[in-house]
C-alpha positions in Angstrom: 24.7 44.5 -24.6 23.3 46.4 -21.3 23.7 43.6 -18.3 20.5 43.5 -16.8 20.4 42.1 -13.0 17.5 40.0 -11.2 16.6 39.9 -7.6 16.1 36.7 -5.7 12.7 36.7 -5.5 12.3 37.6 -9.3 14.5 34.6 -10.1 12.7 32.1 -7.9 9.2 33.6 -9.5 10.7 33.0 -13.1 11.5 29.2 -11.9 8.2 28.9 -10.7 6.1 30.4 -13.9 8.8 28.5 -16.0 7.8 24.8 -14.5 4.3 25.3 -13.5 2.7 26.9 -16.6 2.0 23.6 -18.4 -1.6 23.1 -20.0 -3.3 25.6 -17.5 -6.1 26.7 -19.7 -6.7 23.6 -21.4 -11.1 22.4 -20.7 -11.6 19.2 -18.5 -12.4 16.9 -20.9 -10.7 13.7 -21.2 -8.6 13.5 -24.9 -9.3 10.0 -26.7 -5.7 10.0 -27.6 -4.3 10.5 -24.3 -6.8 8.5 -22.4 -3.9 6.1 -21.2 -1.8 5.8 -17.7 2.0 6.8 -17.9 4.0 5.5 -15.1 5.7 8.0 -13.2 7.9 5.4 -11.7 10.0 3.2 -13.4 10.9 0.6 -10.5 14.5 1.1 -11.1 15.8 4.1 -10.3 14.5 8.0 -9.7 14.9 9.1 -13.0 12.2 12.1 -13.8 12.2 12.7 -10.6 14.3 15.3 -8.5 14.8 15.5 -4.7 15.0 18.4 -2.3 15.5 17.9 1.4 15.7 20.8 3.8 19.6 22.2 4.1 20.4 21.1 0.8 20.1 21.9 -2.8 17.8 20.3 -5.5 19.1 16.6 -6.3 21.2 16.2 -3.1 19.6 12.9 -1.7 20.6 13.7 1.6 21.6 10.1 3.5 20.1 8.1 0.7 16.7 9.1 2.1 14.7 8.2 -1.2 15.6 5.0 -2.5 14.2 2.2 -4.8 14.3 -1.2 -3.5 12.4 -4.7 -5.0 10.5 -2.2 -7.1 9.2 0.2 -4.3 10.1 3.7 -3.6 11.0 3.7 0.0 11.2 6.8 2.0 14.1 5.7 4.7 16.0 6.6 8.0 18.2 3.9 8.8 21.3 6.4 7.9 20.0 9.0 10.0 21.0 9.6 14.0 18.8 12.4 14.6 16.1 13.7 12.1 16.6 17.5 12.5 13.8 19.3 10.7 15.5 17.6 7.4 12.0 17.5 5.3 12.4 15.9 2.5 10.2 15.8 -1.1 10.4 14.1 -4.0 9.3 16.1 -7.5 8.3 15.2 -10.9 10.8 16.8 -12.8 7.5 17.6 -15.4 4.6 20.1 -14.3 1.4 18.8 -14.5 -1.9 21.0 -14.8 -5.6 18.3 -15.7 -4.7 14.8 -15.0 -5.5 11.5 -12.7 -2.6 10.9 -10.1 -2.7 7.3 -8.8 -0.2 5.9 -6.1 0.0 3.3 -3.4 1.0 3.9 0.0 1.8 2.1 3.4 3.1 2.8 6.5 5.4 0.8 8.4 8.2 1.2 11.5 8.8 4.1 13.8 9.9 7.3 13.4 13.0 8.9 14.2 12.5 10.0 17.8 13.4 13.8 17.2 11.0 14.4 14.8 7.8 16.1 15.8 5.0 13.9 17.1 2.6 15.2 14.5 5.0 13.7 11.7 4.0 10.1 13.1 2.6 8.0 10.3 2.7 11.0 8.2 3.7 11.6 4.6 1.7 13.0 1.9 1.4 13.6 -2.4 2.0 17.4 -3.0 -0.2 19.2 -5.7 0.1 21.9 -7.9 3.7 22.6 -6.3 6.2 24.8 -6.6 9.6 23.1 -8.3 12.2 21.9 -6.3 14.7 24.8 -7.8 12.6 27.6 -6.5 12.6 26.8 -3.1 14.8 28.1 -0.6 17.6 26.0 0.3 16.1 26.0 4.3 12.4 25.5 2.8 10.9 22.6 4.7 7.6 22.6 2.5 7.1 23.7 -1.0 4.2 25.6 -1.9 1.9 23.5 -3.2 -1.6 21.5 -2.0 -0.7 18.9 0.0 -3.0 15.6 0.0 -2.2 14.4 3.3 -1.8 10.7 4.4 -2.1 9.5 7.9 -1.8 5.6 9.1 -3.3 4.3 12.2 -1.8 6.0 15.2 -1.1 9.2 13.7 -1.3 12.2 16.0 -2.1 14.9 13.2 -5.6 13.6 12.7 -8.2 11.2 12.3 -8.5 10.4 8.7 -6.5 10.1 5.3 -6.3 12.2 2.6 -6.9 15.5 4.3 -6.5 18.8 2.1 -3.1 20.7 3.5 -2.6 24.3 2.5 1.0 25.2 3.0 1.2 28.6 1.2 -2.1 28.1 0.0 -6.0 28.5 0.3 -8.8 26.7 -1.3 -12.6 26.9 -1.4 -14.7 24.6 -0.1 -18.1 24.6 -1.8 -17.1 27.9 -3.8 -16.1 29.6 0.0 -12.7 30.6 0.4 -11.1 28.5 3.4 -8.0 29.4 5.3 -7.9 26.6 7.6 -4.5 25.2 7.1 -5.7 21.3 7.1 -9.3 20.6 5.7 -10.5 17.0 7.0 -11.2 14.3 4.7 -14.5 12.3 5.1 -12.1 9.3 5.1 -10.3 7.2 8.1 -7.2 5.6 9.3 -6.2 2.6 7.7 -4.0 0.2 9.3 -0.5 0.3 9.2 1.6 -2.2 6.8 -1.2 -2.2 4.4 -1.4 -0.7 0.9 -3.5 2.2 0.6 -4.2 3.5 -3.2 -4.8 7.4 -3.3 -5.9 9.2 -6.4 -6.2 12.6 -6.9 -8.1 14.2 -10.1 -7.3 17.4 -10.8 -8.8 20.4 -13.1 -6.2 22.8 -12.7 -7.9 26.0 -10.8 -11.0 24.4 -11.2 -11.7 21.3 -9.5 -9.5 18.8 -7.4 -10.8 15.6 -6.0 -9.4 13.1 -3.6 -9.9 9.2 -3.7 -9.1 6.2 -1.1 -9.7 2.8 -2.6 -11.6 4.4 -5.2 -13.8 6.5 -2.9 -14.4 10.3 -3.0 -13.5 11.7 0.5 -12.9 15.4 -0.2 -13.4 18.0 -3.1 -12.0 21.6 -3.3 -11.4 23.9 -5.9 -9.8 27.6 -7.3 -6.2 27.2 -5.3 -4.6 30.1 -4.6 -1.4 31.4 -3.3 -1.1 33.0 0.0 -0.2 36.2 0.6 0.6 36.1 4.0 3.0 33.5 3.6 6.6 34.4 2.8 7.5 32.0 0.0 4.3 32.4 -1.7 5.1 36.2 -1.5 7.9 36.2 -2.8 6.7 34.3 -5.7 3.6 37.0 -6.2 5.8 39.8 -6.0 7.9 38.8 -8.3 5.0 37.8 -11.1 3.6 34.5 -10.3 0.0 33.7 -10.8 -1.8 34.1 -7.9 -4.0 31.0 -9.4 -2.6 27.5 -8.7 -3.8 25.9 -12.0 -0.5 23.8 -12.6 2.3 22.5 -11.1 5.0 19.4 -9.8 3.7 16.6 -7.7 5.7 15.4 -4.8 5.7 12.7 -2.5 6.8 13.5 1.1 9.3 12.2 3.6 9.0 13.6 7.4 10.8 11.6 9.7 8.7 8.5 9.1 9.5 5.4 7.3 6.7 5.2 4.0 6.9 3.1 1.2 4.9 3.9 -2.5 4.6 1.9 -5.5 1.9 2.1 -8.6 2.8 6.1 -9.4 1.5 6.4 -12.5 -0.9 9.8 -14.1 -3.5 9.9 -16.6 -3.7 13.3 -18.5 -6.9 14.8 -18.8 -7.6 17.9 -21.3 
């Protein structure tokens, strides 16, 4: 049998396609039999999730950054002396395309002193994200669309649930928008207060962010950004330019944050 060799970029794209190709062409109507919420977090451990921290292989929970205590998923930095740009993400093992995702988040404490100032009271949920296995070891952020969580005292913006586009672009009112951050219509909420975020995701057609039940931004037709080196690797190796599916990930970027009530309702 003839041996076949694959380039690094090809392997990355194959992993991306493998982990993000589910249900990308289904119609956006609710299935009666699947119209139930599923818990993504069991309150006991990180089963069903994979950690990827900048500089480390997938699955390496550097300094116990992500942990479960008292039924809460916590991002903690008590074991760190310095942040050293160790941006981290916790990915669902499964990929999703049409769904409603909910999570409650709360900011508390202070970030690490050497973390960039824009990370203060800053976290997020990554939608349509590439798999952790397809990321470079030293890749700080996955290619995805980020729903940016900001709390009172943040320096990165004046509202929460913004749309941020690492390696991607989105359309607002059916017009391509190449800004890296697109502001929502929300506000900043106090620290030490649980805030509910919801994303309603219809493949490549439509994504809506809600805070405490109120719509704050909607956008459509997410695509890979050919000018981004990580997105370009995916494109060159055959990944679809139109983002219609991907993983969900929760972010750790130097600021303590707690998560609970993490669940999903599948749409078809």
